[in-house]
MARMARZA-657218 format. One record per atom (N, C-alpha, C, O): residue number from 1; residue in one letter; chain; x, y, z. Coordinates in nm, 2 decimals, decimal comma. Layout:
BEGIN
atom resi: NUM&resn: A&chain: A&c1: X&c2: Y&c3: Z
...
***
This chain:
BEGIN
atom resi: 1&resn: M&chain: A&c1: -0,45&c2: 0,23&c3: -0,45
atom resi: 1&resn: M&chain: A&c1: -0,30&c2: 0,17&c3: -0,45
atom resi: 1&resn: M&chain: A&c1: -0,27&c2: 0,11&c3: -0,32
atom resi: 1&resn: M&chain: A&c1: -0,24&c2: -0,01&c3: -0,33
atom resi: 2&resn: S&chain: A&c1: -0,27&c2: 0,16&c3: -0,21
atom resi: 2&resn: S&chain: A&c1: -0,22&c2: 0,11&c3: -0,07
atom resi: 2&resn: S&chain: A&c1: -0,35&c2: 0,04&c3: 0,00
atom resi: 2&resn: S&chain: A&c1: -0,46&c2: 0,10&c3: 0,02
atom resi: 3&resn: G&chain: A&c1: -0,32&c2: -0,07&c3: 0,05
atom resi: 3&resn: G&chain: A&c1: -0,42&c2: -0,15&c3: 0,12
atom resi: 3&resn: G&chain: A&c1: -0,40&c2: -0,11&c3: 0,27
atom resi: 3&resn: G&chain: A&c1: -0,32&c2: -0,02&c3: 0,31
atom resi: 4&resn: E&chain: A&c1: -0,47&c2: -0,17&c3: 0,33
atom resi: 4&resn: E&chain: A&c1: -0,48&c2: -0,13&c3: 0,50
atom resi: 4&resn: E&chain: A&c1: -0,36&c2: -0,18&c3: 0,55
atom resi: 4&resn: E&chain: A&c1: -0,31&c2: -0,14&c3: 0,66
atom resi: 5&resn: T&chain: A&c1: -0,30&c2: -0,27&c3: 0,48
atom resi: 5&resn: T&chain: A&c1: -0,17&c2: -0,31&c3: 0,56
atom resi: 5&resn: T&chain: A&c1: -0,04&c2: -0,20&c3: 0,55
atom resi: 5&resn: T&chain: A&c1: 0,05&c2: -0,20&c3: 0,63
atom resi: 6&resn: G&chain: A&c1: -0,06&c2: -0,13&c3: 0,45
atom resi: 6&resn: G&chain: A&c1: 0,03&c2: -0,02&c3: 0,44
atom resi: 6&resn: G&chain: A&c1: 0,12&c2: -0,04&c3: 0,34
atom resi: 6&resn: G&chain: A&c1: 0,21&c2: 0,04&c3: 0,31
atom resi: 7&resn: V&chain: A&c1: 0,11&c2: -0,18&c3: 0,27
atom resi: 7&resn: V&chain: A&c1: 0,18&c2: -0,22&c3: 0,16
atom resi: 7&resn: V&chain: A&c1: 0,12&c2: -0,21&c3: 0,02
atom resi: 7&resn: V&chain: A&c1: 0,01&c2: -0,26&c3: 0,00
atom resi: 8&resn: A&chain: A&c1: 0,18&c2: -0,14&c3: -0,07
atom resi: 8&resn: A&chain: A&c1: 0,09&c2: -0,10&c3: -0,17
atom resi: 8&resn: A&chain: A&c1: 0,06&c2: -0,24&c3: -0,29
atom resi: 8&resn: A&chain: A&c1: 0,14&c2: -0,34&c3: -0,28
atom resi: 9&resn: T&chain: A&c1: -0,01&c2: -0,23&c3: -0,35
atom resi: 9&resn: T&chain: A&c1: -0,03&c2: -0,33&c3: -0,45
atom resi: 9&resn: T&chain: A&c1: 0,09&c2: -0,33&c3: -0,55
atom resi: 9&resn: T&chain: A&c1: 0,15&c2: -0,23&c3: -0,59
atom resi: 10&resn: G&chain: A&c1: 0,14&c2: -0,47&c3: -0,60
atom resi: 10&resn: G&chain: A&c1: 0,23&c2: -0,47&c3: -0,70
atom resi: 10&resn: G&chain: A&c1: 0,37&c2: -0,48&c3: -0,63
atom resi: 10&resn: G&chain: A&c1: 0,48&c2: -0,46&c3: -0,70
atom resi: 11&resn: G&chain: A&c1: 0,38&c2: -0,51&c3: -0,50
atom resi: 11&resn: G&chain: A&c1: 0,51&c2: -0,55&c3: -0,42
atom resi: 11&resn: G&chain: A&c1: 0,58&c2: -0,42&c3: -0,38
atom resi: 11&resn: G&chain: A&c1: 0,70&c2: -0,42&c3: -0,35
atom resi: 12&resn: L&chain: A&c1: 0,51&c2: -0,30&c3: -0,39
atom resi: 12&resn: L&chain: A&c1: 0,61&c2: -0,17&c3: -0,34
atom resi: 12&resn: L&chain: A&c1: 0,55&c2: -0,13&c3: -0,22
atom resi: 12&resn: L&chain: A&c1: 0,43&c2: -0,12&c3: -0,20
atom resi: 13&resn: V&chain: A&c1: 0,65&c2: -0,11&c3: -0,13
atom resi: 13&resn: V&chain: A&c1: 0,61&c2: -0,08&c3: 0,01
atom resi: 13&resn: V&chain: A&c1: 0,58&c2: 0,09&c3: 0,03
atom resi: 13&resn: V&chain: A&c1: 0,65&c2: 0,18&c3: -0,01
atom resi: 14&resn: D&chain: A&c1: 0,46&c2: 0,10&c3: 0,09
atom resi: 14&resn: D&chain: A&c1: 0,42&c2: 0,26&c3: 0,12
atom resi: 14&resn: D&chain: A&c1: 0,51&c2: 0,31&c3: 0,19
atom resi: 14&resn: D&chain: A&c1: 0,53&c2: 0,25&c3: 0,30
atom resi: 15&resn: P&chain: A&c1: 0,57&c2: 0,41&c3: 0,15
atom resi: 15&resn: P&chain: A&c1: 0,68&c2: 0,51&c3: 0,22
atom resi: 15&resn: P&chain: A&c1: 0,62&c2: 0,54&c3: 0,34
atom resi: 15&resn: P&chain: A&c1: 0,70&c2: 0,57&c3: 0,43
atom resi: 16&resn: R&chain: A&c1: 0,48&c2: 0,56&c3: 0,38
atom resi: 16&resn: R&chain: A&c1: 0,45&c2: 0,59&c3: 0,52
atom resi: 16&resn: R&chain: A&c1: 0,46&c2: 0,49&c3: 0,59
atom resi: 16&resn: R&chain: A&c1: 0,48&c2: 0,51&c3: 0,71
atom resi: 17&resn: L&chain: A&c1: 0,46&c2: 0,35&c3: 0,55
atom resi: 17&resn: L&chain: A&c1: 0,51&c2: 0,24&c3: 0,63
atom resi: 17&resn: L&chain: A&c1: 0,65&c2: 0,24&c3: 0,67
atom resi: 17&resn: L&chain: A&c1: 0,68&c2: 0,20&c3: 0,78
atom resi: 18&resn: L&chain: A&c1: 0,74&c2: 0,26&c3: 0,59
atom resi: 18&resn: L&chain: A&c1: 0,88&c2: 0,27&c3: 0,62
atom resi: 18&resn: L&chain: A&c1: 0,90&c2: 0,38&c3: 0,71
atom resi: 18&resn: L&chain: A&c1: 1,00&c2: 0,38&c3: 0,77
atom resi: 19&resn: E&chain: A&c1: 0,81&c2: 0,50&c3: 0,72
atom resi: 19&resn: E&chain: A&c1: 0,85&c2: 0,59&c3: 0,84
atom resi: 19&resn: E&chain: A&c1: 0,82&c2: 0,55&c3: 0,97
atom resi: 19&resn: E&chain: A&c1: 0,88&c2: 0,61&c3: 1,05
atom resi: 20&resn: I&chain: A&c1: 0,73&c2: 0,45&c3: 1,00
atom resi: 20&resn: I&chain: A&c1: 0,70&c2: 0,39&c3: 1,12
atom resi: 20&resn: I&chain: A&c1: 0,75&c2: 0,26&c3: 1,16
atom resi: 20&resn: I&chain: A&c1: 0,75&c2: 0,22&c3: 1,28
atom resi: 21&resn: L&chain: A&c1: 0,80&c2: 0,20&c3: 1,07
atom resi: 21&resn: L&chain: A&c1: 0,86&c2: 0,05&c3: 1,10
atom resi: 21&resn: L&chain: A&c1: 0,98&c2: 0,06&c3: 1,15
atom resi: 21&resn: L&chain: A&c1: 1,04&c2: 0,15&c3: 1,09
atom resi: 22&resn: V&chain: A&c1: 1,06&c2: 0,00&c3: 1,23
atom resi: 22&resn: V&chain: A&c1: 1,19&c2: 0,01&c3: 1,27
atom resi: 22&resn: V&chain: A&c1: 1,24&c2: -0,13&c3: 1,31
atom resi: 22&resn: V&chain: A&c1: 1,15&c2: -0,22&c3: 1,33
atom resi: 23&resn: C&chain: A&c1: 1,37&c2: -0,16&c3: 1,31
atom resi: 23&resn: C&chain: A&c1: 1,41&c2: -0,29&c3: 1,32
atom resi: 23&resn: C&chain: A&c1: 1,38&c2: -0,34&c3: 1,46
atom resi: 23&resn: C&chain: A&c1: 1,41&c2: -0,28&c3: 1,56
atom resi: 24&resn: P&chain: A&c1: 1,32&c2: -0,46&c3: 1,47
atom resi: 24&resn: P&chain: A&c1: 1,30&c2: -0,49&c3: 1,61
atom resi: 24&resn: P&chain: A&c1: 1,40&c2: -0,54&c3: 1,70
atom resi: 24&resn: P&chain: A&c1: 1,38&c2: -0,57&c3: 1,82
atom resi: 25&resn: V&chain: A&c1: 1,53&c2: -0,55&c3: 1,64
atom resi: 25&resn: V&chain: A&c1: 1,64&c2: -0,55&c3: 1,74
atom resi: 25&resn: V&chain: A&c1: 1,73&c2: -0,43&c3: 1,77
atom resi: 25&resn: V&chain: A&c1: 1,77&c2: -0,41&c3: 1,89
atom resi: 26&resn: T&chain: A&c1: 1,74&c2: -0,35&c3: 1,67
atom resi: 26&resn: T&chain: A&c1: 1,78&c2: -0,21&c3: 1,71
atom resi: 26&resn: T&chain: A&c1: 1,73&c2: -0,11&c3: 1,73
atom resi: 26&resn: T&chain: A&c1: 1,77&c2: -0,02&c3: 1,80
atom resi: 27&resn: K&chain: A&c1: 1,58&c2: -0,12&c3: 1,67
atom resi: 27&resn: K&chain: A&c1: 1,51&c2: -0,01&c3: 1,68
atom resi: 27&resn: K&chain: A&c1: 1,55&c2: 0,11&c3: 1,59
atom resi: 27&resn: K&chain: A&c1: 1,52&c2: 0,23&c3: 1,61
atom resi: 28&resn: G&chain: A&c1: 1,63&c2: 0,07&c3: 1,49
atom resi: 28&resn: G&chain: A&c1: 1,69&c2: 0,17&c3: 1,38
atom resi: 28&resn: G&chain: A&c1: 1,62&c2: 0,18&c3: 1,26
atom resi: 28&resn: G&chain: A&c1: 1,51&c2: 0,12&c3: 1,27
atom resi: 29&resn: P&chain: A&c1: 1,63&c2: 0,24&c3: 1,16
atom resi: 29&resn: P&chain: A&c1: 1,58&c2: 0,25&c3: 1,06
atom resi: 29&resn: P&chain: A&c1: 1,57&c2: 0,13&c3: 0,94
atom resi: 29&resn: P&chain: A&c1: 1,67&c2: 0,05&c3: 0,94
atom resi: 30&resn: L&chain: A&c1: 1,48&c2: 0,11&c3: 0,87
atom resi: 30&resn: L&chain: A&c1: 1,50&c2: 0,03&c3: 0,75
atom resi: 30&resn: L&chain: A&c1: 1,52&c2: 0,07&c3: 0,63
atom resi: 30&resn: L&chain: A&c1: 1,49&c2: 0,19&c3: 0,62
atom resi: 31&resn: R&chain: A&c1: 1,56&c2: 0,01&c3: 0,55
atom resi: 31&resn: R&chain: A&c1: 1,57&c2: 0,04&c3: 0,38
atom resi: 31&resn: R&chain: A&c1: 1,51&c2: -0,08&c3: 0,31
atom resi: 31&resn: R&chain: A&c1: 1,55&c2: -0,20&c3: 0,32
atom resi: 32&resn: Y&chain: A&c1: 1,40&c2: -0,01&c3: 0,22
atom resi: 32&resn: Y&chain: A&c1: 1,35&c2: -0,12&c3: 0,13
atom resi: 32&resn: Y&chain: A&c1: 1,44&c2: -0,16&c3: 0,02
atom resi: 32&resn: Y&chain: A&c1: 1,50&c2: -0,07&c3: -0,05
atom resi: 33&resn: D&chain: A&c1: 1,45&c2: -0,27&c3: 0,00
atom resi: 33&resn: D&chain: A&c1: 1,51&c2: -0,33&c3: -0,10
atom resi: 33&resn: D&chain: A&c1: 1,41&c2: -0,40&c3: -0,21
atom resi: 33&resn: D&chain: A&c1: 1,36&c2: -0,51&c3: -0,18
atom resi: 34&resn: R&chain: A&c1: 1,39&c2: -0,34&c3: -0,31
atom resi: 34&resn: R&chain: A&c1: 1,29&c2: -0,38&c3: -0,39
atom resi: 34&resn: R&chain: A&c1: 1,32&c2: -0,49&c3: -0,48
atom resi: 34&resn: R&chain: A&c1: 1,23&c2: -0,57&c3: -0,52
atom resi: 35&resn: E&chain: A&c1: 1,45&c2: -0,51&c3: -0,51
atom resi: 35&resn: E&chain: A&c1: 1,50&c2: -0,63&c3: -0,60
atom resi: 35&resn: E&chain: A&c1: 1,47&c2: -0,74&c3: -0,50
atom resi: 35&resn: E&chain: A&c1: 1,40&c2: -0,83&c3: -0,55
atom resi: 36&resn: R&chain: A&c1: 1,51&c2: -0,76&c3: -0,38
atom resi: 36&resn: R&chain: A&c1: 1,50&c2: -0,88&c3: -0,31
atom resi: 36&resn: R&chain: A&c1: 1,36&c2: -0,90&c3: -0,23
atom resi: 36&resn: R&chain: A&c1: 1,32&c2: -1,01&c3: -0,17
atom resi: 37&resn: G&chain: A&c1: 1,28&c2: -0,77&c3: -0,23
atom resi: 37&resn: G&chain: A&c1: 1,15&c2: -0,79&c3: -0,15
atom resi: 37&resn: G&chain: A&c1: 1,18&c2: -0,80&c3: -0,02
atom resi: 37&resn: G&chain: A&c1: 1,13&c2: -0,90&c3: 0,04
atom resi: 38&resn: E&chain: A&c1: 1,26&c2: -0,70&c3: 0,04
atom resi: 38&resn: E&chain: A&c1: 1,29&c2: -0,72&c3: 0,20
atom resi: 38&resn: E&chain: A&c1: 1,32&c2: -0,58&c3: 0,26
atom resi: 38&resn: E&chain: A&c1: 1,33&c2: -0,49&c3: 0,18
atom resi: 39&resn: L&chain: A&c1: 1,33&c2: -0,56&c3: 0,37
atom resi: 39&resn: L&chain: A&c1: 1,34&c2: -0,45&c3: 0,47
atom resi: 39&resn: L&chain: A&c1: 1,46&c2: -0,47&c3: 0,53
atom resi: 39&resn: L&chain: A&c1: 1,46&c2: -0,56&c3: 0,60
atom resi: 40&resn: V&chain: A&c1: 1,58&c2: -0,39&c3: 0,50
atom resi: 40&resn: V&chain: A&c1: 1,71&c2: -0,41&c3: 0,54
atom resi: 40&resn: V&chain: A&c1: 1,73&c2: -0,31&c3: 0,65
atom resi: 40&resn: V&chain: A&c1: 1,70&c2: -0,19&c3: 0,64
atom resi: 41&resn: S&chain: A&c1: 1,80&c2: -0,37&c3: 0,76
atom resi: 41&resn: S&chain: A&c1: 1,86&c2: -0,30&c3: 0,88
atom resi: 41&resn: S&chain: A&c1: 2,02&c2: -0,32&c3: 0,88
atom resi: 41&resn: S&chain: A&c1: 2,08&c2: -0,42&c3: 0,92
atom resi: 42&resn: E&chain: A&c1: 2,07&c2: -0,21&c3: 0,82
atom resi: 42&resn: E&chain: A&c1: 2,20&c2: -0,20&c3: 0,81
atom resi: 42&resn: E&chain: A&c1: 2,27&c2: -0,22&c3: 0,95
atom resi: 42&resn: E&chain: A&c1: 2,37&c2: -0,29&c3: 0,96
atom resi: 43&resn: K&chain: A&c1: 2,21&c2: -0,15&c3: 1,05
atom resi: 43&resn: K&chain: A&c1: 2,30&c2: -0,18&c3: 1,18
atom resi: 43&resn: K&chain: A&c1: 2,30&c2: -0,30&c3: 1,25
atom resi: 43&resn: K&chain: A&c1: 2,39&c2: -0,33&c3: 1,32
atom resi: 44&resn: A&chain: A&c1: 2,17&c2: -0,39&c3: 1,21
atom resi: 44&resn: A&chain: A&c1: 2,18&c2: -0,51&c3: 1,27
atom resi: 44&resn: A&chain: A&c1: 2,22&c2: -0,62&c3: 1,20
atom resi: 44&resn: A&chain: A&c1: 2,24&c2: -0,73&c3: 1,24
atom resi: 45&resn: G&chain: A&c1: 2,23&c2: -0,57&c3: 1,04
atom resi: 45&resn: G&chain: A&c1: 2,32&c2: -0,67&c3: 0,95
atom resi: 45&resn: G&chain: A&c1: 2,19&c2: -0,77&c3: 0,91
atom resi: 45&resn: G&chain: A&c1: 2,22&c2: -0,89&c3: 0,87
atom resi: 46&resn: L&chain: A&c1: 2,07&c2: -0,74&c3: 0,91
atom resi: 46&resn: L&chain: A&c1: 1,95&c2: -0,83&c3: 0,89
atom resi: 46&resn: L&chain: A&c1: 1,88&c2: -0,77&c3: 0,76
atom resi: 46&resn: L&chain: A&c1: 1,91&c2: -0,66&c3: 0,73
atom resi: 47&resn: A&chain: A&c1: 1,80&c2: -0,85&c3: 0,70
atom resi: 47&resn: A&chain: A&c1: 1,71&c2: -0,84&c3: 0,60
atom resi: 47&resn: A&chain: A&c1: 1,58&c2: -0,91&c3: 0,62
atom resi: 47&resn: A&chain: A&c1: 1,57&c2: -1,03&c3: 0,61
atom resi: 48&resn: Y&chain: A&c1: 1,49&c2: -0,84&c3: 0,65
atom resi: 48&resn: Y&chain: A&c1: 1,34&c2: -0,90&c3: 0,70
atom resi: 48&resn: Y&chain: A&c1: 1,26&c2: -0,92&c3: 0,57
atom resi: 48&resn: Y&chain: A&c1: 1,24&c2: -0,82&c3: 0,50
atom resi: 49&resn: P&chain: A&c1: 1,21&c2: -1,05&c3: 0,52
atom resi: 49&resn: P&chain: A&c1: 1,13&c2: -1,08&c3: 0,41
atom resi: 49&resn: P&chain: A&c1: 1,01&c2: -0,99&c3: 0,42
atom resi: 49&resn: P&chain: A&c1: 0,96&c2: -0,96&c3: 0,53
atom resi: 50&resn: I&chain: A&c1: 0,97&c2: -0,96&c3: 0,27
atom resi: 50&resn: I&chain: A&c1: 0,82&c2: -0,95&c3: 0,26
atom resi: 50&resn: I&chain: A&c1: 0,75&c2: -1,05&c3: 0,20
atom resi: 50&resn: I&chain: A&c1: 0,80&c2: -1,09&c3: 0,10
atom resi: 51&resn: R&chain: A&c1: 0,64&c2: -1,10&c3: 0,24
atom resi: 51&resn: R&chain: A&c1: 0,58&c2: -1,22&c3: 0,21
atom resi: 51&resn: R&chain: A&c1: 0,44&c2: -1,19&c3: 0,20
atom resi: 51&resn: R&chain: A&c1: 0,37&c2: -1,16&c3: 0,30
atom resi: 52&resn: D&chain: A&c1: 0,37&c2: -1,21&c3: 0,06
atom resi: 52&resn: D&chain: A&c1: 0,25&c2: -1,17&c3: 0,04
atom resi: 52&resn: D&chain: A&c1: 0,19&c2: -1,02&c3: 0,05
atom resi: 52&resn: D&chain: A&c1: 0,07&c2: -0,99&c3: 0,06
atom resi: 53&resn: G&chain: A&c1: 0,31&c2: -0,94&c3: 0,06
atom resi: 53&resn: G&chain: A&c1: 0,28&c2: -0,81&c3: 0,08
atom resi: 53&resn: G&chain: A&c1: 0,29&c2: -0,75&c3: 0,20
atom resi: 53&resn: G&chain: A&c1: 0,27&c2: -0,63&c3: 0,22
atom resi: 54&resn: I&chain: A&c1: 0,33&c2: -0,85&c3: 0,31
atom resi: 54&resn: I&chain: A&c1: 0,33&c2: -0,83&c3: 0,43
atom resi: 54&resn: I&chain: A&c1: 0,47&c2: -0,85&c3: 0,49
atom resi: 54&resn: I&chain: A&c1: 0,52&c2: -0,96&c3: 0,47
atom resi: 55&resn: P&chain: A&c1: 0,53&c2: -0,74&c3: 0,56
atom resi: 55&resn: P&chain: A&c1: 0,67&c2: -0,74&c3: 0,61
atom resi: 55&resn: P&chain: A&c1: 0,66&c2: -0,84&c3: 0,72
atom resi: 55&resn: P&chain: A&c1: 0,57&c2: -0,85&c3: 0,79
atom resi: 56&resn: V&chain: A&c1: 0,77&c2: -0,94&c3: 0,72
atom resi: 56&resn: V&chain: A&c1: 0,75&c2: -1,04&c3: 0,84
atom resi: 56&resn: V&chain: A&c1: 0,88&c2: -0,98&c3: 0,92
atom resi: 56&resn: V&chain: A&c1: 0,99&c2: -0,99&c3: 0,87
atom resi: 57&resn: M&chain: A&c1: 0,87&c2: -0,93&c3: 1,04
atom resi: 57&resn: M&chain: A&c1: 0,95&c2: -0,84&c3: 1,14
atom resi: 57&resn: M&chain: A&c1: 1,00&c2: -0,95&c3: 1,25
atom resi: 57&resn: M&chain: A&c1: 1,00&c2: -0,92&c3: 1,36
atom resi: 58&resn: L&chain: A&c1: 1,04&c2: -1,07&c3: 1,23
atom resi: 58&resn: L&chain: A&c1: 1,07&c2: -1,16&c3: 1,32
atom resi: 58&resn: L&chain: A&c1: 1,25&c2: -1,19&c3: 1,32
atom resi: 58&resn: L&chain: A&c1: 1,29&c2: -1,25&c3: 1,22
atom resi: 59&resn: P&chain: A&c1: 1,30&c2: -1,16&c3: 1,39
atom resi: 59&resn: P&chain: A&c1: 1,44&c2: -1,17&c3: 1,37
atom resi: 59&resn: P&chain: A&c1: 1,50&c2: -1,32&c3: 1,32
atom resi: 59&resn: P&chain: A&c1: 1,59&c2: -1,34&c3: 1,25
atom resi: 60&resn: E&chain: A&c1: 1,41&c2: -1,41&c3: 1,39
atom resi: 60&resn: E&chain: A&c1: 1,44&c2: -1,56&c3: 1,33
atom resi: 60&resn: E&chain: A&c1: 1,39&c2: -1,57&c3: 1,20
atom resi: 60&resn: E&chain: A&c1: 1,40&c2: -1,69&c3: 1,16
atom resi: 61&resn: E&chain: A&c1: 1,34&c2: -1,48&c3: 1,12
atom resi: 61&resn: E&chain: A&c1: 1,30&c2: -1,51&c3: 0,99
atom resi: 61&resn: E&chain: A&c1: 1,37&c2: -1,42&c3: 0,90
atom resi: 61&resn: E&chain: A&c1: 1,34&c2: -1,40&c3: 0,78
atom resi: 62&resn: A&chain: A&c1: 1,47&c2: -1,35&c3: 0,97
atom resi: 62&resn: A&chain: A&c1: 1,55&c2: -1,25&c3: 0,89
atom resi: 62&resn: A&chain: A&c1: 1,67&c2: -1,30&c3: 0,82
atom resi: 62&resn: A&chain: A&c1: 1,72&c2: -1,38&c3: 0,89
atom resi: 63&resn: R&chain: A&c1: 1,73&c2: -1,26&c3: 0,71
atom resi: 63&resn: R&chain: A&c1: 1,84&c2: -1,32&c3: 0,63
atom resi: 63&resn: R&chain: A&c1: 1,96&c2: -1,24&c3: 0,67
atom resi: 63&resn: R&chain: A&c1: 1,95&c2: -1,12&c3: 0,66
atom resi: 64&resn: K&chain: A&c1: 2,08&c2: -1,30&c3: 0,72
atom resi: 64&resn: K&chain: A&c1: 2,21&c2: -1,23&c3: 0,76
atom resi: 64&resn: K&chain: A&c1: 2,25&c2: -1,17&c3: 0,64
atom resi: 64&resn: K&chain: A&c1: 2,24&c2: -1,23&c3: 0,54
atom resi: 65&resn: L&chain: A&c1: 2,30&c2: -1,04&c3: 0,64
atom resi: 65&resn: L&chain: A&c1: 2,35&c2: -0,98&c3: 0,54
atom resi: 65&resn: L&chain: A&c1: 2,49&c2: -1,03&c3: 0,51
atom resi: 65&resn: L&chain: A&c1: 2,56&c2: -1,06&c3: 0,61
atom resi: 66&resn: D&chain: A&c1: 2,54&c2: -1,03&c3: 0,40
atom resi: 66&resn: D&chain: A&c1: 2,68&c2: -1,07&c3: 0,36
atom resi: 66&resn: D&chain: A&c1: 2,78&c2: -0,96&c3: 0,40
atom resi: 66&resn: D&chain: A&c1: 2,90&c2: -0,98&c3: 0,38
***
């Protein structure tokens, strides 16, 4: 079910990956938003996209939260 990237097939993020990934800006925890396909940092007010099953953890690629 889970590939070497730590992202499961079908667009689901492996919970083990969420345990080790942190926001690159705040170093705080991330929340997986399945509907939008993003990893959300509430503290930074940013949402990092997941593209082709790979989290893009670049602040310049993140969407600012409303």
